[in-house]
N, C-alpha and C positions, 0 to 999 in steps of 0.2 A: 415075532413071529410072522408069518406070510400068510398071504392069503390068494385063494384060487386067481383072484382081478389081478394081485402082482404078477403071477407068473406067466397068466395070459396075456401082457401086456408086455412082459418080457420079452416073450416065445414071439410076440407081433412084432416089435420092435426088431429080434432080431434078425427074422425073413424080411423085414422092411431094408434093413441096411444091407443084407446081399442082395435084393433085388437093385437096389441103387447102386451099388459097387457094380456089378453088370452093366446097368444103362448109363452110367457117368464113363464106363471102359469102354464104352462100345459109343456112347459118341463123342468122345474124345478122339477115335479111330476112324469116322465115319465123315465127320464134318470138312469141309471143304471151303478156301476161299481165306483171303486175306485177313478178314474181319473174324476168322474163327480162332486164329493162333491165340489170343489171350482166353477165350471160354474155353478150349481144349487142354489148356495148360491146367487153368484151373480145376476142371473136371480130373485131370491125369493125378492131380495134386489131391483133389477132395477123396480120392477111390482109396488110397490108402488110409485115409482117418475114416473114414466110413467104415474098411476093411478092421480098423481099431476099433470100432465101437459094437461093431458084432463082436469080436472076440471077448470085451469087454461084457456085455449082454450073455454071452454064451458062459462065461465064467461066474456069472452072478445066478444063472441058475443055479450052474453045477453046484455052488456054494448052497444053495435053496434046496438040495436033492433033486434036482429034474436035470433034464437032460435038454440040450438046444435041439431044434427039431434038423430032421436030414432033409432033402432034398424033395421027398414024396409028400413032405407036409405043405412046400410050396405054391402057394397060388398067382400069379401075375397080377398085379394092380395098378402097377404107374402106367397106363394107357397113354396119359399126354407125356411123358419122356422117352417113347419109343423112338429110334433113332427116323429121323426125317426122310421121307422119298428124294426131295432134294436136299442135298447135303450142304446146300450153302444156306441152308434155310435155318440159320443161329438161332434166329430169334422164338422159333419153336420149342428149342431145345431150351433157352432160358427161361420159356415160362413154364416148361415141364420141371426144371428143376427150383424154379419158385413154388410151383405146387407141390412138389416131393416134400421139400422143407415146409411147408406150411403144415403139412402133412404130419410131416417127424414131429414137430415143435409140439403139436396137442397132441401126439402121442405120449413123450416126453412131458409133458404138465399133465399130463393124465396119472401117470406113473410117478411121478413125485408125489401127485396128492394120496392116490391109494397107499402109494409107500409110509406118508406121513399120517394118514390116519390108522395104519397097521403097526405105528411103532419102528419102523425099520429104516434107518438112519443111513444103513449101506445102502439099499437101493434107493434111498431121496439122493445122497452122494452121486449115485451112476446117474441118475436121471437129469439132477442139474447140471453135472459135467458134460456129459453129452447134447445137452438141451444147449448151453453156450456155445458149444463147435456149430450146431445148428443153425442158432440165430446167427451169427456171424458169416456162415456160409448165405444164408439168405439175403442179408445185408450187401454182402461182394455181387449176389446176383441179381438182386435191386438195381444197385449200381449201372452194371451190365444193360440192363433193361432199360432205362434211361438214358444211357448214352448210346447204344446199338440203333443203327439206320432202321426203321420201320419198312417192314414189306407193303 
């Protein structure tokens, strides 16, 4: 049996994933410089994975007899992941990705707990599957952060 907390978290995560797609795609397009290429390539790859996460979350909402939200429900929250004015400021994008991944991991841990408490193993599985991907992204960008020249 689902709870309002589960559907609220699924909806929040769905919207967050779509905002992440927008920001990753934009940053992958606008970043400049030799140091940006590896980060841009990673962001481009992650766009498809994050879009897959949104699709998985939307499908789970549908299975729970809820509708994933449309664009009118969207409110931007990833302020630190906005494209930098200086398009060579790759470090600020890396830091924005780390913050976004931290927020995502927190959401998926909360979703897993809520699903576990509600005896909803399917939603638990969705949360764990996506959490594993988010942790991998975080680890990759933590590595970029360590290796990237500090401004």
